[in-house]
matplotlib code that plots the C-alpha trace (Angstrom):
import matplotlib.pyplot as plt

x = [0.0, 1.4, 1.9, -0.8, -3.3, -2.4, -2.8, -6.2, -7.4, -6.4, -8.0, -11.2, -11.3, -12.2, -14.9, -16.5, -16.4, -18.0, -20.8, -21.4, -21.7, -24.1, -26.3, -26.6, -26.8, -30.3, -32.3, -32.1, -35.0, -37.7, -38.0, -41.1, -43.7, -42.2, -45.4, -48.9, -50.3, -52.0, -53.7, -54.8, -56.3, -58.2, -59.7, -59.8, -63.2, -64.9, -63.6, -65.9, -65.8, -68.6, -69.8, -72.3, -74.5, -75.8, -78.1, -77.0, -78.4, -76.2, -74.9, -77.2, -75.7, -77.6, -76.5, -73.9, -76.5, -78.3, -81.4, -83.9, -82.4, -82.1, -85.8, -86.4, -83.8, -84.9, -88.5, -87.2, -84.8, -85.7, -83.0, -80.8, -79.5, -76.6, -75.3, -72.2, -70.2, -68.2, -66.3, -65.2, -64.6, -66.2, -66.1, -68.7, -69.2, -72.1, -72.8, -76.3, -74.8, -74.1, -71.4, -69.5, -68.1, -67.7, -70.7, -69.1, -68.9, -72.6, -74.0, -76.6, -76.3, -79.3, -77.9, -75.3, -73.7, -71.4, -68.9, -67.5, -63.9, -65.3, -67.0, -70.5, -72.5, -75.4, -77.6, -77.3, -79.6, -78.6, -79.3, -78.0, -75.2, -73.5, -72.0, -70.1, -67.9, -68.2, -69.5, -72.2, -73.9, -75.4, -76.9, -77.1, -79.5, -77.3, -78.7, -76.5, -74.0, -71.2, -67.6, -67.1, -64.5, -64.5, -63.6, -60.2, -59.3, -57.8, -56.8, -54.1, -52.4, -49.0, -46.9, -44.7, -47.2, -47.8, -51.1, -52.7, -55.2, -57.5, -59.7, -60.6, -58.0, -58.6, -61.2, -58.6, -60.6, -59.0, -55.8, -53.8, -51.1, -49.1, -47.4, -47.1, -49.0, -47.3, -49.2, -52.3, -54.9, -54.6, -57.0, -57.3, -60.2, -62.8, -65.2, -65.6, -64.7, -61.4, -59.2, -57.6, -54.9, -52.2, -50.7, -48.0, -49.7, -50.5, -54.1, -55.6, -59.0, -61.3, -59.8, -62.3, -64.3, -61.8, -60.7, -57.3, -56.3, -53.9, -51.6, -54.3, -56.7, -59.1, -60.4, -58.7, -59.6, -61.4, -59.6, -61.2, -58.8, -55.4, -53.1, -51.9, -51.1, -51.8, -54.8, -52.7, -50.9, -47.8, -47.7, -49.9, -53.3, -55.9, -58.2, -61.0, -60.2, -62.4, -63.2, -65.3, -66.5, -67.8, -69.7, -71.3, -72.1, -73.9, -76.1, -76.9, -77.8, -80.0, -81.6, -80.7, -79.1, -76.4, -77.4, -74.5, -73.9, -73.9, -73.2, -73.7, -70.5, -67.9, -64.4, -60.8, -57.5, -55.8, -52.0, -50.1, -48.6, -45.4, -45.1, -45.9, -48.4, -52.1, -53.5, -57.0, -60.0, -61.5, -65.2, -65.5, -69.3, -72.3, -75.6, -78.8, -80.9, -78.2, -77.0, -73.8, -75.9, -78.1, -75.1, -73.5, -70.7, -69.6, -67.5, -63.9, -64.0, -61.0, -61.9, -58.8, -60.4, -63.5, -64.5, -60.9, -59.3, -57.1, -58.8, -55.8, -57.4, -60.6, -61.1, -60.7, -63.3, -65.8, -65.2, -65.5, -68.9, -70.1, -69.4, -71.4, -75.0, -77.6, -79.0, -75.8, -73.7, -70.2, -67.8, -65.8, -62.8, -62.2, -60.5, -62.7, -60.8, -57.9, -59.9, -60.3, -63.8, -65.9, -69.2, -71.5, -73.4, -76.1, -75.3, -78.0, -78.8, -76.9, -79.4, -79.8, -77.3, -74.7, -71.3]
y = [0.0, 3.4, 6.2, 8.3, 5.4, 5.0, 8.7, 8.7, 5.9, 7.7, 10.9, 9.1, 7.5, 10.7, 11.5, 8.1, 8.3, 11.7, 10.5, 7.5, 9.8, 12.0, 9.0, 7.7, 11.1, 11.9, 14.5, 18.0, 19.0, 20.9, 24.5, 25.7, 27.9, 31.2, 33.0, 32.1, 35.3, 33.7, 31.1, 33.8, 35.9, 32.9, 31.8, 34.8, 36.2, 33.0, 33.2, 35.0, 36.4, 35.4, 37.4, 36.0, 37.5, 35.4, 36.5, 35.1, 35.5, 37.5, 35.5, 35.9, 38.8, 37.9, 34.3, 35.2, 36.9, 35.2, 33.3, 35.7, 38.6, 36.7, 36.5, 40.1, 41.5, 39.1, 40.4, 43.9, 43.2, 41.1, 38.8, 40.7, 39.5, 40.6, 40.2, 38.1, 38.5, 35.8, 35.5, 32.8, 32.1, 30.2, 29.6, 29.7, 26.4, 27.4, 30.7, 30.7, 31.5, 28.2, 28.6, 26.0, 26.7, 25.1, 24.2, 25.8, 29.1, 29.4, 27.2, 29.0, 32.2, 34.5, 36.4, 35.4, 38.1, 37.2, 39.6, 38.9, 39.9, 43.0, 44.2, 43.2, 41.9, 39.5, 38.0, 34.2, 31.3, 27.8, 25.0, 22.3, 21.5, 18.3, 18.5, 15.2, 16.5, 20.2, 21.0, 23.5, 24.8, 28.3, 30.3, 34.0, 35.4, 37.4, 39.4, 37.6, 34.8, 34.7, 33.5, 30.0, 27.3, 23.6, 20.5, 18.8, 15.3, 15.3, 11.6, 12.7, 15.0, 13.8, 15.0, 17.8, 19.1, 22.8, 24.2, 27.6, 28.6, 31.6, 33.2, 35.8, 35.5, 38.0, 39.7, 40.5, 39.3, 38.2, 36.9, 34.3, 32.0, 29.1, 26.0, 22.3, 19.2, 18.2, 14.9, 13.0, 11.0, 13.0, 12.1, 15.1, 13.7, 16.0, 13.3, 9.7, 10.7, 12.5, 12.2, 15.6, 16.9, 18.7, 21.7, 24.2, 27.2, 29.7, 29.2, 31.6, 32.3, 33.4, 31.0, 28.3, 27.3, 28.7, 26.7, 25.0, 24.9, 22.7, 24.3, 23.9, 26.2, 23.4, 23.0, 19.9, 20.7, 23.1, 24.7, 23.7, 23.7, 24.7, 23.3, 26.1, 26.8, 30.5, 30.5, 31.8, 29.9, 27.9, 26.4, 23.4, 23.6, 20.9, 20.8, 18.4, 16.6, 17.4, 13.7, 14.1, 17.7, 17.3, 14.1, 15.8, 19.0, 17.0, 15.3, 18.6, 20.3, 17.4, 16.4, 19.0, 16.2, 13.5, 9.9, 7.7, 4.0, 1.7, -2.0, -2.3, -4.0, -3.4, -3.0, -3.4, -3.4, -6.8, -6.6, -8.7, -11.7, -11.3, -7.7, -6.0, -3.4, -4.4, -7.6, -6.2, -4.9, -7.4, -7.8, -7.7, -7.8, -7.7, -6.0, -8.1, -7.4, -5.1, -5.1, -6.9, -9.7, -10.0, -10.2, -13.0, -11.1, -12.8, -11.9, -13.0, -12.3, -10.2, -7.9, -7.4, -5.4, -3.3, -3.1, -4.1, -1.4, -2.6, -2.5, -1.4, 0.8, 0.9, 4.6, 3.8, 1.1, 3.4, 6.1, 3.7, 2.4, 5.9, 7.2, 4.3, 5.2, 3.3, 0.5, 0.0, -3.2, -3.6, -6.4, -7.5, -9.8, -11.5, -14.2, -16.5, -19.0, -18.7, -19.3, -16.6, -15.8, -13.0, -11.5, -9.1, -6.9, -4.3, -1.2, 0.2, 3.8, 5.0, 5.5, 9.1, 10.3, 7.7, 8.7]
z = [0.0, -0.9, 1.6, -0.1, 0.2, 4.0, 4.6, 2.8, 5.0, 8.2, 7.0, 6.3, 9.7, 11.7, 9.1, 9.5, 13.3, 13.2, 10.8, 13.1, 16.2, 14.3, 13.4, 17.0, 18.8, 20.2, 18.4, 19.8, 22.0, 20.2, 21.1, 22.9, 21.2, 20.0, 21.1, 22.3, 20.8, 17.8, 20.0, 22.5, 19.8, 18.6, 21.9, 24.2, 22.9, 24.1, 27.7, 30.1, 33.6, 36.0, 38.9, 41.3, 44.1, 46.9, 49.8, 53.1, 56.7, 59.0, 62.0, 65.0, 67.0, 70.2, 70.6, 73.3, 75.5, 78.4, 77.1, 78.8, 76.8, 73.5, 72.9, 73.9, 71.4, 68.6, 68.9, 68.3, 65.5, 62.5, 61.1, 58.8, 55.5, 53.4, 49.8, 49.3, 46.1, 44.3, 41.1, 38.7, 35.0, 32.2, 28.4, 25.6, 23.8, 21.6, 19.7, 21.2, 24.6, 26.3, 28.9, 30.9, 34.4, 37.8, 39.9, 43.0, 41.1, 40.6, 43.4, 45.6, 43.5, 43.4, 40.4, 37.8, 35.7, 32.7, 31.2, 27.7, 26.7, 25.0, 28.2, 27.2, 30.2, 30.4, 33.0, 33.0, 34.1, 35.1, 32.6, 34.9, 37.4, 38.7, 42.2, 41.9, 39.1, 39.9, 36.4, 35.5, 32.4, 32.3, 29.4, 28.4, 25.7, 23.3, 20.4, 18.0, 17.7, 20.2, 19.7, 21.0, 21.5, 20.8, 22.8, 22.4, 23.5, 27.0, 26.5, 24.1, 26.6, 27.8, 30.8, 29.5, 26.9, 26.8, 27.9, 28.2, 30.9, 30.7, 33.3, 35.9, 38.7, 41.6, 39.3, 36.6, 33.7, 30.4, 32.1, 30.2, 31.7, 30.2, 31.6, 31.1, 32.1, 35.4, 36.0, 35.1, 37.1, 40.3, 43.2, 45.5, 47.6, 46.0, 45.0, 43.7, 40.1, 40.8, 37.7, 37.6, 35.3, 37.3, 35.6, 36.6, 35.0, 37.8, 38.9, 41.5, 43.1, 40.3, 37.7, 38.7, 35.7, 33.2, 30.2, 29.6, 26.0, 24.1, 21.5, 18.8, 20.8, 21.9, 25.4, 27.0, 30.6, 33.0, 36.0, 39.3, 42.3, 43.6, 46.2, 48.3, 52.0, 51.4, 49.0, 46.2, 43.4, 44.2, 40.8, 41.4, 39.8, 39.0, 36.0, 35.1, 31.8, 28.8, 28.5, 31.7, 31.3, 27.8, 28.7, 31.8, 29.8, 27.0, 29.7, 31.4, 28.1, 27.1, 30.4, 33.0, 35.0, 34.7, 34.4, 35.5, 34.9, 37.9, 38.6, 42.3, 43.3, 46.0, 44.6, 45.6, 43.8, 43.6, 43.4, 40.9, 42.8, 40.8, 41.9, 38.6, 39.8, 39.8, 38.5, 38.3, 40.2, 42.6, 43.3, 47.1, 47.3, 45.0, 45.9, 45.6, 42.5, 41.1, 37.5, 38.7, 40.3, 37.3, 35.0, 36.9, 38.6, 41.9, 44.9, 44.3, 40.6, 39.4, 36.5, 34.2, 31.4, 30.6, 26.9, 26.1, 28.3, 31.2, 34.6, 36.6, 39.4, 41.4, 40.5, 36.8, 37.0, 38.7, 36.1, 33.2, 34.4, 35.4, 31.9, 30.4, 29.6, 31.6, 29.6, 27.6, 27.7, 28.9, 28.3, 31.3, 31.1, 34.4, 36.4, 38.4, 40.5, 38.2, 35.0, 32.3, 31.3, 29.8, 31.0, 29.2, 31.6, 31.2, 33.1, 35.4, 36.5, 39.5, 42.4, 43.5, 46.0, 45.3, 44.2]

ax = plt.figure().add_subplot(projection="3d")
ax.plot(x, y, z, "-o")
ax.set_aspect("equal")
plt.show()
C-alpha cells in the first residue's frame, strides 16, 4: 500500500467516526412555542368572567346573650341579610350563549352576571349542574351569535405538553397563563370521580371554571382547584379533563341532570402476585338485584379489562362504568378461581345520592 493510500485511509477514519456519532446522537430538544399570541387571539373572545351574588343570613348577634335577653332582642330586630359576592370564570361552547363553568362558582347564586372579553354583560340562568364532578352549564341570551371554543381530546395529553389557561383571577378578567402538564390522574379527595390533570400554569382564586387549551386552541380541561397553603398559586393547579367535562355537559344540556352508569358491586384493587403493579379490580361484594348480580358477577372475581381497556385501578373502574349510559352493555374480562372468562353486563342507572 502506498503512503498516499495509507494517509487517505487515516484521514477518512475521523470523518467516518464523526458521521457515526451524528447518526446515533439523540435529536435536539424541540423549542417551545415562540409566542402564544396567535392562540390567545383565537380563543380569548370566548372566555368569560362570571360574577355571582348570593343573599345570606347575618350571623345571630344575640347568641352570646343570656337566654332571657335573646328573645327580647330578637323580637325587636328582624333577622338581617346581606349580599355576598363571588367571582369565577367560564367559556362559551355554543354561539347561542351556552357557557361552561364550575358548579361551585354558581351554586346557591341569586344572580349570575357574565362579562365577555369586550366588556358586554349579560344575566345568566342555570341550565344544569353536577355536584359530583363540579361542572355547571349556564346560558345567556345574546342578540347575535357569540364567539365559542371547541372541545379537544384530553386523552391525548402527555406529561410535559404545553397548555394555556385563561380566566378571571382575583377579578382580573382576560388573564392568560401558560405552563405544562405536570401529572395526570390526580386524586385530591374532591369526589368519587377524581381524575384531575395537574398543571403548573399559575391558577388563582377566580380562575375556577376557566378553560385550559392545548396548542391547537381546543379545550382539553377546566380549572377547578389549587393546592396552596396561602390560598394563592404555588404552581400546582388541578383541572377536570375534557373527556369528563364534555360528557357531563352533554347530559346537562339534554336532560338537565347527569345519568351515570352503575353495577352495584364493592371493589378493591388486587396486586399482581409477581409484583408487577395491579392484577385487576377485585369484586369484594355484589348487591342483591343489582346489575352486577343479574349479569353474573360474583365476589372473588377479578376484572382485568372493561371493553378491552385494562382495569388497573378501582377509580378507573368506577369512572368507566359511570361514563357508560344506563341500559348500555359492557364487556368484562375477568379471572374466576384462576380461569379466564368473559361477561357481558347491562349497566344500570346509579341511584340518587350515590357517588
